C-alpha positions in Angstrom: -81.2 134.5 -25.2 -82.0 136.2 -28.0 -86.3 136.7 -28.3 -87.9 137.9 -31.4 -90.1 140.7 -31.7 -92.9 139.1 -32.1 -92.5 136.8 -29.4 -95.6 135.8 -27.3 -95.7 137.2 -23.8 -94.6 135.0 -20.7 -98.0 133.8 -19.6 -99.1 133.3 -23.9 -95.5 131.2 -24.3 -96.3 129.1 -21.0 -99.5 128.1 -22.3 -98.4 127.1 -25.8 -95.2 125.3 -24.3 -97.6 123.4 -21.7 -100.0 122.4 -24.7 -97.1 121.5 -27.1 -94.9 119.7 -24.6 -98.0 118.7 -21.6 -97.5 118.8 -18.3 -94.3 116.8 -18.0 -92.3 118.4 -20.9 -93.4 121.9 -19.8 -92.0 121.4 -16.3 -88.6 120.0 -17.3 -88.5 123.1 -19.8 -89.3 125.7 -17.1 -87.2 124.3 -14.6 -84.1 124.3 -16.8 -85.2 127.8 -18.0 -85.3 129.2 -14.7 -84.0 127.4 -11.5 -80.9 128.6 -10.1 -77.8 126.6 -9.0 -74.7 125.6 -11.0 -74.2 122.9 -13.8 -75.3 122.2 -17.3 -78.9 122.3 -18.8 -80.2 119.1 -19.8 -81.3 119.3 -23.7 -84.8 118.1 -23.8 -83.6 115.0 -25.4 -81.8 114.2 -22.6 -84.4 115.8 -19.9 -86.9 113.2 -20.3 -87.3 110.7 -17.2 -85.3 107.5 -17.9 -83.4 108.9 -20.6 -80.0 107.5 -21.2 -76.9 109.8 -19.8 -72.8 109.1 -20.4 -72.9 110.0 -16.7 -69.6 108.9 -14.7 -71.2 107.1 -11.2 -67.4 107.0 -9.9 -67.5 110.3 -9.1 -70.0 109.9 -6.6 -70.2 111.9 -3.9 -72.2 113.5 -0.6 -72.9 117.2 -1.3 -74.9 119.2 1.3 -76.3 122.4 1.0 -75.8 124.9 -1.5 -78.2 126.2 -4.3 -81.3 123.9 -5.0 -81.4 121.4 -7.4 -84.4 121.8 -9.7 -85.2 119.2 -11.9 -83.1 118.4 -14.7 -80.8 120.9 -13.6 -77.1 120.6 -12.3 -74.5 117.7 -12.0 -76.6 114.2 -12.9 -73.8 111.5 -12.9 -76.1 108.3 -13.5 -76.3 106.7 -16.8 -80.2 107.4 -16.6 -82.4 110.2 -14.9 -85.8 110.1 -13.2 -87.6 113.0 -12.1 -90.6 113.3 -9.6 -93.3 114.0 -12.6 -96.4 114.7 -11.0 -98.4 112.5 -13.3 -95.6 109.5 -12.4 -95.2 109.5 -8.7 -97.3 108.0 -6.2 -98.2 110.1 -3.0 -98.7 107.5 -0.2 -98.4 104.1 -1.9 -95.7 102.5 -3.1 -95.9 100.3 -6.6 -97.4 97.0 -7.0 -96.0 94.2 -8.7 -98.7 95.5 -11.3 -97.6 99.1 -11.5 -96.2 100.0 -15.3 -92.3 101.2 -15.0 -91.9 104.9 -15.7 -87.9 104.2 -16.4 -86.2 100.8 -17.4 -82.2 100.2 -17.6 -79.7 97.3 -17.3 -78.6 95.8 -14.5 -75.6 96.9 -13.6 -75.9 100.6 -14.8 -76.7 103.7 -12.6 -79.9 106.1 -12.3 -79.6 109.7 -10.6 -83.3 109.9 -9.1 -84.6 113.5 -8.3 -86.6 112.5 -4.8 -89.3 114.9 -3.1 -89.6 115.2 0.6 -93.7 115.4 1.8 -92.8 117.7 4.3 -93.9 121.3 3.3 -96.2 120.0 0.5 -99.0 117.9 3.1 -102.6 118.9 4.0 -101.9 119.8 7.9 -99.0 122.1 6.4 -101.6 123.9 4.0 -100.3 121.9 0.7 -98.8 125.0 -0.6 -94.5 124.6 -0.1 -94.5 128.6 -1.7 -96.7 129.9 1.3 -95.5 127.2 4.1 -91.8 127.8 3.1 -92.0 131.6 2.8 -93.3 131.5 6.3 -89.8 130.4 7.5 -87.8 133.0 5.0 -87.6 130.5 2.1 -88.0 132.6 -1.1 -90.3 131.1 -4.2 -87.4 130.4 -6.3 -86.1 128.8 -3.7 -88.9 126.1 -3.8 -88.7 123.0 -5.6 -91.1 123.6 -8.7 -92.1 119.7 -8.6 -92.8 120.2 -4.6 -94.8 123.2 -6.1 -96.6 121.0 -9.0 -97.0 118.0 -6.8 -98.7 120.0 -4.2 -101.2 121.7 -6.7 -102.0 119.1 -9.6 -101.5 115.7 -8.2 -104.5 113.4 -8.9 -103.8 109.9 -9.5 -106.2 109.5 -6.6 -107.9 111.7 -4.2 -105.7 112.4 -1.1 -107.0 111.5 2.0 -104.8 112.7 5.0 -105.8 110.6 7.4 -105.7 107.4 5.7 -102.6 107.7 3.0 -99.7 107.6 3.6 -97.6 111.1 3.4 -94.6 109.8 1.1 -94.1 110.9 -2.4 -92.6 107.7 -3.7 -90.7 108.3 -7.2 -91.1 105.1 -9.7 -90.7 102.0 -10.8 -87.8 101.5 -12.4 -87.6 98.3 -14.4 -84.1 96.7 -13.9 -83.9 94.2 -17.1 -83.4 90.5 -16.2 -84.6 90.6 -12.6 -87.0 87.9 -11.5 -89.2 86.7 -9.0 -86.1 84.8 -6.5 -83.7 87.0 -7.3 -81.9 89.8 -5.4 -81.9 93.7 -5.9 -78.5 94.9 -5.0 -78.5 98.8 -4.2 -75.8 100.8 -4.3 -75.8 104.6 -3.2 -73.0 106.1 -5.0 -74.0 109.9 -4.8 -76.1 112.0 -2.7 -76.5 115.7 -3.1 -79.3 117.9 -0.8 -81.7 119.4 -3.3 -82.7 122.1 -0.7 -80.4 123.8 2.0 -83.4 123.4 4.5 -85.4 120.4 6.0 -88.3 119.7 8.5 -89.1 117.6 11.4 -92.8 116.8 12.1 -94.2 115.4 15.3 -98.2 114.9 14.6 -101.1 113.6 16.8 -101.6 110.0 17.1 -98.4 109.1 15.5 -94.6 108.7 17.0 -93.1 107.2 20.3 -95.0 109.2 22.7 -98.4 109.5 20.5 -101.7 109.0 22.3 -103.6 105.9 21.6 -106.7 105.3 19.0 -108.7 105.1 22.2 -107.3 108.5 23.4 -105.4 107.1 26.4 -101.6 107.6 26.7 -99.5 104.8 25.5 -98.0 102.3 28.1 -95.4 103.9 30.4 -96.1 107.5 30.0 -98.9 109.7 31.4 -101.4 111.6 29.3 -99.4 114.5 30.4 -96.3 113.1 28.4 -97.9 112.6 25.4 -96.5 114.4 22.5 -97.4 116.5 20.8 -99.3 117.8 24.0 -102.6 116.1 24.4 -104.8 119.7 24.9 -103.6 120.7 21.3 -104.9 117.5 19.5 -107.8 118.8 17.4 -108.2 115.9 15.0 -112.1 116.3 15.6 -112.3 119.1 13.0 -111.5 116.8 10.3 -109.6 119.6 8.8 -105.9 118.7 9.0 -104.6 122.3 9.2 -106.5 122.4 12.8 -105.4 119.6 14.1 -102.5 121.1 16.2 -99.7 118.9 14.5 -96.1 120.3 15.0 -93.4 120.9 12.1 -90.0 122.1 13.3 -88.0 123.8 10.5 -84.2 123.3 10.0 -81.9 125.0 7.6 -78.2 123.8 6.3 -75.6 126.4 6.5 -71.7 125.9 6.8 -72.2 122.1 6.1 -74.5 122.0 9.7 -78.0 121.6 10.5 -79.5 124.3 12.4 -82.7 124.3 14.6 -84.0 127.0 16.4 -84.8 126.6 19.6 -86.1 129.7 21.7 -83.2 131.9 22.2 -80.8 129.0 21.2 -79.9 127.3 18.1 -79.2 123.9 18.4 -76.6 122.4 15.5 -76.2 119.1 14.1 -74.3 117.0 11.4 -76.4 116.4 8.5 -76.6 112.6 7.4 -78.0 112.2 3.8 -79.9 109.1 3.1 -83.0 107.9 1.7 -85.5 106.5 4.4 -87.4 104.5 1.6 -85.5 102.5 -1.1 -87.9 99.4 -2.2 -88.9 96.8 -4.9 -92.4 96.3 -5.6 -94.2 93.4 -3.4 -97.5 93.7 -2.8 -99.9 91.4 -5.5 -102.9 94.5 -5.6 -104.2 95.9 -8.6 -105.3 98.9 -7.4 -103.3 102.2 -6.3 -104.6 102.7 -3.1 -104.7 99.0 -1.6 -103.6 98.5 2.0 -101.0 96.4 1.0 -99.5 99.1 -0.7 -99.4 101.4 1.9 -96.5 103.4 1.9 -95.6 103.9 5.7 -95.1 100.1 7.3 -91.5 98.4 5.6 -91.7 95.3 4.5 -89.7 92.5 2.9 -89.6 94.4 -0.1 -87.8 96.8 1.9 -89.8 100.4 1.4 -90.0 102.9 4.7 -87.5 101.0 6.3 -85.5 104.1 7.7 -81.8 102.9 8.7 -79.4 105.7 8.9 -76.4 103.8 7.6 -77.7 103.2 4.5 -76.4 106.4 3.0 -73.2 107.0 0.7 -71.2 104.1 -0.3 -73.6 101.8 1.1 -75.4 98.6 -0.2 -79.0 97.5 0.5 -80.1 93.7 -0.9 -83.9 93.0 -1.2 -85.5 90.0 -2.1 -87.6 90.2 -5.8 -91.1 89.7 -6.5 -91.8 91.1 -9.4 -90.6 91.1 -13.1 -87.9 94.0 -13.1 -87.6 94.3 -9.8 -89.8 97.5 -10.2 -87.5 99.7 -7.9 -88.7 102.6 -6.2 -87.3 105.6 -3.5 -89.0 108.0 -1.6 -88.9 109.7 2.2 -85.1 111.4 1.8 -83.6 112.6 5.0 -80.9 115.1 5.5 -80.3 113.6 9.1 -81.8 111.3 11.5 -81.0 109.7 15.1 -81.2 105.8 15.5 -84.9 105.5 16.6 -86.3 108.6 14.7 -88.9 108.8 17.6 -90.7 112.0 16.9 -92.6 110.7 13.9 -90.2 112.0 10.8 -86.4 112.5 10.4 -85.1 115.6 9.4 -87.0 115.4 5.8 -85.6 117.2 2.7 -85.6 116.6 -0.9 -82.5 114.8 -2.5 -80.9 114.1 -5.3 -79.4 110.4 -5.3 -77.6 108.1 -7.9 -78.1 104.4 -7.6 -76.6 101.6 -9.1 -78.8 98.5 -9.4 -77.6 95.1 -9.9 -79.8 91.9 -10.1 -77.9 89.0 -8.2 -79.2 85.5 -9.2 -79.5 82.8 -6.6 -76.2 80.3 -6.3 -74.2 83.3 -7.7 -72.7 84.4 -4.5 -73.1 88.1 -5.4 -75.4 88.4 -2.4 -75.6 87.7 1.2 -77.4 84.1 1.4 -80.4 86.1 4.1 -81.1 88.7 1.3 -82.9 86.2 -0.8 -85.6 85.8 2.1 -84.9 89.1 4.1 -83.4 93.0 3.7 -80.2 92.9 4.3 -77.3 96.0 4.0 -73.6 96.5 4.0 -71.6 99.4 4.4 -67.6 99.5 4.0 -67.1 98.3 7.9 -70.4 96.5 8.8 -72.9 94.1 7.6 -76.4 95.0 8.6 -78.9 92.4 9.5 -82.2 93.6 9.7 -85.2 92.5 11.6 -89.5 93.7 11.3 -92.1 93.6 13.5 -94.6 92.5 11.1 -92.8 91.8 7.4 -95.9 92.0 5.3 -96.6 95.3 6.5 -100.5 94.1 6.9 -101.4 94.3 10.8 -102.3 98.0 10.6 -100.4 98.5 14.0 -101.5 95.5 15.9 -97.8 94.0 15.5 -95.3 96.8 16.4 -93.4 95.3 19.0 -89.8 95.8 18.9 -89.0 92.2 20.6 -90.2 90.8 17.7 -88.3 92.9 15.4 -85.0 92.4 17.3 -85.3 88.5 17.4 -85.7 88.6 13.8 -82.4 90.8 13.3 -80.6 88.5 15.7 -81.6 85.4 13.9 -80.7 87.1 10.4 -77.3 88.0 11.9 -77.1 84.1 13.1 -77.8 83.1 9.4 -75.2 85.4 7.8 -72.2 84.5 10.2 -73.2 80.8 9.9 -73.9 80.3 6.1 -72.0 82.9 4.5 -69.0 83.1 7.3 -68.5 79.7 8.1 -69.1 80.5 12.4 -70.8 77.9 14.3 -74.2 78.8 15.1 -73.6 78.5 19.2 -70.3 80.8 18.7 -71.9 83.0 16.3 -74.8 83.6 19.0 -71.9 84.8 21.6 -70.0 86.6 19.6 -73.1 88.7 18.9 -73.6 89.1 22.6 -69.8 90.4 23.0 -69.2 92.3 20.3 -72.1 93.6 17.9 -74.4 96.4 18.1 -78.5 96.1 17.8 -80.0 99.2 17.3 -83.7 100.6 16.9 -84.2 101.8 13.0 -87.7 103.7 14.0 -90.3 103.2 16.1 -92.7 105.1 14.5 -93.8 103.3 11.5 -96.6 100.9 12.6 -94.2 97.9 11.5 -91.1 98.9 13.7 -87.5 98.0 12.8 -84.2 96.8 14.6 -81.1 96.6 12.8 -77.7 95.0 13.6 -73.8 96.3 13.1 -71.1 93.6 12.7 -68.0 95.0 12.1 -66.3 93.3 9.2 -62.8 94.3 10.9 -63.6 91.4 13.7 -63.5 88.7 10.6 -60.2 90.1 8.8 
């Protein structure tokens, strides 16, 4: 690029651009100019979030590893594109039915979203991703610019590490034609790691083996078996950086996730998916209302954490708000069924979704999906049960038995009303041939999902 002799110095140029374009436009331009990685650079006109693109989601695939995907940089296959702009994301809460959309699209079109992982930017990690990831050998140029900006400049509400959710939530997206009583059909058509690394965290007072609020061990284990170890719990300091929480770094090399374990290296296969896909449900008008907390999944989806909802899957959600108001967050590089420690292998993703409105009586969505979240893959139907579907119990309703019963009832409803199987036979079939898994045990509201093989009904 030719630079005139009288051009301003880089700091002067940055100040001028930031003033003229605003923070969002400046970040888009600087990311396009400096980010590493293959692919074309978006022009200022098409780089804006929600801008229309002539993409081809039919070319969708799963891409693991490689150079970082900075905002507006690299392959974008959707008809629209949405970045995680600092002034538009919500940190720790999800959109309500009153939240203004940040993008708009027609039903049946696709949108590519650059989602941010919260790990590496949280307060107990110093809220400085350059420093935190640098301690694990990641150079500054390989840290996402939007992660740096959100950590440094987010101000839509004062952050409270102990009260707010951890997730960086991107959206909402208004889908034209969606009305209360409809279903939003969410097809995941393309997934790409934005960075070749991730983090698994365990935090005091949270997770399967966490000490209780009363300081006692949870039922079934002793205080000596609590994780992280009870003796390292220093939450009384009030400073998250000194709490004693544990975050484990993992890299992706040669298509495998790798985690240092003393003298050994643990290696496992990545499994890309979004832990959080949702539509607005809360009627609250304030940004930080408890009903919009990002941690518990609800009937509107959200932090549903089902590892099968990756590339090629379909997720159905009952619509409450006009336009559905779709959002994503909690991108995962890998997770086992159950997610016991607190988090999965958290890592930023670029996801492309086809969003389609399904009207009642159209037959375009499973009948259960008009009342409860429901999933589908090429091989399986996925009935879902939540222990507290409204997400308002603040931890008093995390009973897996409740989640299991609801998953079984939803499975029965699908088999009876959509596939015509007599209910008693369906009940027997589920016991003989289907599988039920713990989706997660760590999000206040617990989840169970079933896998019903489509091959059994061929």
